[in-house]
C-alpha positions as CSV (number, residue, x, y, z in Angstrom):
1,M,73.8,85.1,-13.1
2,S,77.2,83.4,-11.8
3,L,76.7,80.7,-9.4
4,V,80.1,81.7,-7.6
5,E,81.8,85.2,-8.5
6,I,85.5,85.6,-8.0
7,S,87.4,89.0,-7.3
8,D,90.9,89.9,-6.8
9,A,92.0,93.3,-5.0
10,D,96.0,93.6,-3.6
11,G,96.7,89.9,-3.2
12,V,93.4,88.9,-1.8
13,R,91.2,86.2,-4.0
14,T,87.5,86.7,-3.0
15,I,85.2,84.0,-3.9
16,T,81.7,84.5,-3.3
17,V,78.9,82.0,-3.3
18,N,75.8,83.3,-5.1
19,R,72.6,81.1,-4.9
20,P,71.0,83.3,-2.0
21,D,67.5,82.4,-3.1
22,A,68.0,78.9,-2.0
23,Y,70.4,79.8,0.7
24,N,73.5,78.8,-1.2
25,S,72.4,75.1,-1.1
26,L,75.2,73.2,-3.1
27,N,73.1,71.6,-6.6
28,R,75.4,69.9,-8.9
29,G,76.2,73.3,-10.8
30,L,77.3,75.2,-7.5
31,R,79.3,71.7,-6.5
32,L,81.3,72.3,-10.0
33,A,81.5,76.0,-9.8
34,L,83.2,75.6,-6.5
35,I,85.8,73.1,-7.8
36,D,86.8,75.3,-10.5
37,A,87.0,78.4,-8.1
38,F,89.3,76.5,-5.7
39,T,91.3,75.0,-8.1
40,T,92.0,78.0,-10.0
41,A,92.9,79.6,-6.7
42,G,95.2,77.0,-5.4
43,E,97.0,77.5,-9.0
44,D,97.1,81.1,-8.4
45,A,98.6,81.1,-5.2
46,A,101.1,78.9,-6.0
47,T,104.9,80.2,-5.5
48,G,105.1,83.2,-7.6
49,G,101.6,83.9,-7.8
50,P,99.4,86.8,-7.4
51,V,97.1,85.5,-4.8
52,R,98.5,85.7,-1.1
53,T,95.3,84.9,0.8
54,V,91.8,83.9,-0.1
55,V,88.4,84.7,1.2
56,L,85.3,82.6,1.0
57,Q,81.9,84.5,1.8
58,A,78.1,84.3,0.4
59,E,75.2,86.6,-0.9
60,G,72.1,86.5,1.2
61,K,70.8,85.1,4.7
62,A,72.9,81.9,4.8
63,F,76.3,81.0,4.4
64,C,75.8,77.4,3.1
65,S,72.7,75.6,4.0
66,G,74.6,72.3,2.5
67,Q,73.0,69.7,-0.1
68,D,70.1,71.0,-2.2
69,L,67.6,68.8,-0.7
70,K,65.4,69.0,-3.5
71,E,68.0,67.5,-5.7
72,Q,68.9,64.9,-3.2
73,L,65.4,64.0,-2.8
74,A,65.0,63.1,-6.5
75,D,68.0,61.2,-6.7
76,A,67.1,59.2,-3.8
77,R,63.9,58.5,-5.0
78,E,65.1,57.7,-8.5
79,G,68.2,55.6,-7.5
80,T,70.6,58.0,-9.0
81,G,73.3,60.7,-8.2
82,S,74.4,58.6,-5.4
83,N,78.2,58.9,-6.2
84,K,78.0,62.6,-6.3
85,V,79.9,62.9,-2.9
86,V,83.0,61.0,-4.6
87,E,82.5,62.8,-7.7
88,E,81.7,66.1,-6.8
89,Y,82.2,67.0,-3.1
90,N,85.6,65.5,-2.5
91,P,87.0,66.7,-5.3
92,M,85.6,70.0,-4.1
93,M,87.1,69.5,-0.8
94,A,90.3,68.4,-2.2
95,A,90.8,71.6,-4.2
96,L,90.0,73.8,-1.2
97,L,92.1,72.1,0.9
98,S,94.9,72.2,-1.6
99,I,95.0,76.1,-1.6
100,P,98.6,76.7,-0.1
101,V,97.6,79.9,1.4
102,P,95.7,81.2,4.3
103,V,92.0,80.9,3.4
104,I,89.1,82.8,5.4
105,A,85.4,81.9,6.0
106,A,83.5,84.9,6.5
107,V,80.2,83.3,7.9
108,Q,77.5,85.9,7.7
109,G,74.7,83.2,8.4
110,P,73.9,79.5,8.8
111,A,76.2,77.0,7.6
112,A,74.8,73.6,7.9
113,G,75.7,70.2,6.6
114,A,78.3,70.2,3.6
115,G,78.4,74.0,4.4
116,W,79.6,73.8,8.0
117,G,81.9,71.4,6.5
118,I,83.3,73.8,3.8
119,A,83.8,76.6,6.7
120,M,85.7,73.8,8.8
121,A,88.2,73.0,6.0
122,C,89.1,77.0,5.8
123,D,91.9,78.1,7.7
124,F,90.1,80.7,9.8
125,R,86.4,81.5,10.4
126,V,85.2,85.2,10.9
127,M,81.6,84.6,12.2
128,S,78.7,87.0,12.6
129,S,76.9,86.7,15.9
130,A,73.7,86.2,14.0
131,A,75.3,83.0,12.2
132,S,75.2,79.3,13.6
133,F,76.5,75.9,12.8
134,K,74.6,72.5,12.3
135,G,75.5,69.1,11.2
136,A,72.0,68.4,9.8
137,F,73.4,65.2,8.8
138,S,71.7,62.6,11.4
139,G,68.8,64.3,11.2
140,V,68.2,63.3,7.4
141,G,69.8,60.1,7.8
142,L,73.1,60.3,6.7
143,A,76.7,60.6,8.0
144,S,79.1,63.5,7.6
145,D,80.9,64.5,4.3
146,C,83.3,67.4,3.3
147,G,85.6,65.7,6.0
148,L,83.8,67.2,8.8
149,S,83.8,64.1,11.1
150,R,87.9,64.7,11.1
151,S,88.1,68.4,11.1
152,L,85.6,69.0,13.7
153,T,87.2,66.0,15.6
154,D,90.8,67.6,15.4
155,T,89.1,70.7,16.5
156,V,87.1,69.8,19.5
157,G,88.0,66.3,20.3
158,Q,86.0,62.7,19.7
159,T,83.4,63.0,22.5
160,R,82.4,66.5,21.7
161,A,82.4,66.0,18.0
162,L,79.9,62.8,18.4
163,E,77.8,65.5,20.4
164,L,77.7,67.9,17.8
165,L,77.1,65.6,15.0
166,L,74.7,62.9,16.7
167,F,72.6,65.2,18.8
168,D,72.1,67.5,15.2
169,E,71.4,70.8,17.3
170,K,72.2,74.4,15.9
171,I,75.2,76.3,17.4
172,P,74.9,79.6,17.9
173,A,78.0,81.7,17.2
174,E,78.6,82.1,21.2
175,K,79.0,78.3,21.4
176,A,80.7,78.0,18.5
177,A,83.2,80.4,19.9
178,A,83.4,78.8,23.4
179,L,84.0,75.5,21.7
180,G,87.2,76.8,19.7
181,I,85.6,76.2,16.3
182,V,85.8,79.9,14.9
183,T,88.5,82.5,14.9
184,T,86.6,85.4,16.3
185,V,82.2,86.4,16.5
186,V,81.5,89.8,15.6
187,E,78.6,91.8,15.2
188,P,76.6,91.5,11.7
189,G,77.6,95.0,10.5
190,Q,81.3,94.6,11.6
191,L,81.8,91.0,9.5
192,A,83.3,92.6,6.1
193,E,85.7,95.2,7.9
194,S,87.1,92.4,10.2
195,V,87.3,89.9,7.7
196,A,88.9,92.4,5.1
197,A,91.5,93.5,8.1
198,L,92.6,89.8,8.5
199,A,92.8,89.2,4.6
200,Q,95.0,92.4,4.0
201,R,97.1,90.9,7.4
202,F,98.2,88.1,5.4
203,A,97.9,89.8,2.0
204,A,100.7,92.3,3.2
205,G,102.6,89.4,5.3
206,P,105.5,86.4,4.4
207,T,103.5,84.5,2.1
208,A,106.1,81.8,1.6
209,S,106.4,81.3,5.3
210,Y,102.6,81.2,5.6
211,R,102.6,78.4,2.7
212,E,105.2,76.2,4.9
213,I,103.8,76.6,8.1
214,K,100.1,76.0,6.7
215,A,101.5,72.8,4.9
216,L,103.0,71.7,8.3
217,V,100.4,72.4,10.7
218,K,97.2,71.2,8.3
219,D,96.7,67.5,7.6
220,A,95.1,67.6,4.2
221,A,95.7,64.3,3.3
222,A,93.9,62.9,6.3
223,V,90.7,65.2,6.2
224,N,90.7,64.1,2.3
225,A,91.1,60.6,3.2
226,R,88.3,61.0,5.6
227,A,86.0,62.2,3.2
228,D,86.8,59.4,0.9
229,E,85.6,57.2,3.9
230,E,82.5,59.6,4.5
231,G,81.6,59.0,0.6
232,D,81.6,55.1,1.3
233,A,79.3,55.6,4.1
234,Q,77.0,58.4,2.4
235,L,76.7,55.8,-0.7
236,R,75.4,52.9,1.7
237,L,72.8,55.4,3.5
238,F,71.8,56.9,0.3
239,T,68.6,54.8,-0.3
240,T,67.9,53.7,3.1
241,A,64.2,54.0,4.0
242,D,65.0,56.4,7.1
243,H,67.1,58.7,4.6
244,V,64.1,58.9,1.9
245,E,61.7,59.4,4.9
246,A,63.8,62.4,6.1
247,L,63.9,64.1,2.7
248,S,60.0,64.0,2.2
249,A,59.3,64.9,5.9
250,F,61.7,68.2,5.8
251,L,60.0,69.2,2.3
252,E,56.5,68.5,3.7
253,K,57.5,70.3,6.8
254,R,56.9,67.4,9.3
255,P,58.6,65.5,12.1
256,P,60.4,62.3,10.5
257,H,59.1,58.8,11.1
258,F,62.4,56.9,11.6
259,I,62.2,53.1,11.4
260,G,65.9,52.2,11.9
261,E,66.6,51.1,8.3
């Protein structure tokens, strides 16, 4: 089974995350597969290329639950894997942000942590009314990643971004729409149709114009720079007692006991 499936139809490149049994959580294999998928999409969407818009979707109940916490806990306990933000997450996001044509996220279920960051890096988010967003960073003793601290602040402002990331509460679709962080919210049974209609609109549109407008509006360099800063913060927090405790508590299904270290 491929962790990422790719298909093309009428100028639309569809990238499907396919790790449903793990709620599409990001282990190393999936991160590397997404780097390849986003890089190839960017190359194929270059001037004269066959891709005129990109849809990012996922199989199963969750859009993406973020970092695979079993992998994270093993890495934290062993003191390994602490560079994965710099070595894998940031290249993954740089590849996504470098796609020059419109990118649509079809958010059918929960998007948490890096999953939310990935969705926010897309240009449009069509969200099922059954879906939700959640930072899930402070709850496990970490800082945000995937440039979320920048993309979210750009969208809702500094005060609200701090509230959403520090309080770490689930954001249902209705609130996401009110905050302006999604393009539209639809009923679950209408998601595929709504995404397809938007993708077909872009695929039949003036692609060269779309490329130029996207490059002017989206400050990809700023998001990438913030992702680098987030990577530094993650490295500082990765082996803290609070982070290891939060991971253990999550997997043991109990509340964490933070000591502030």
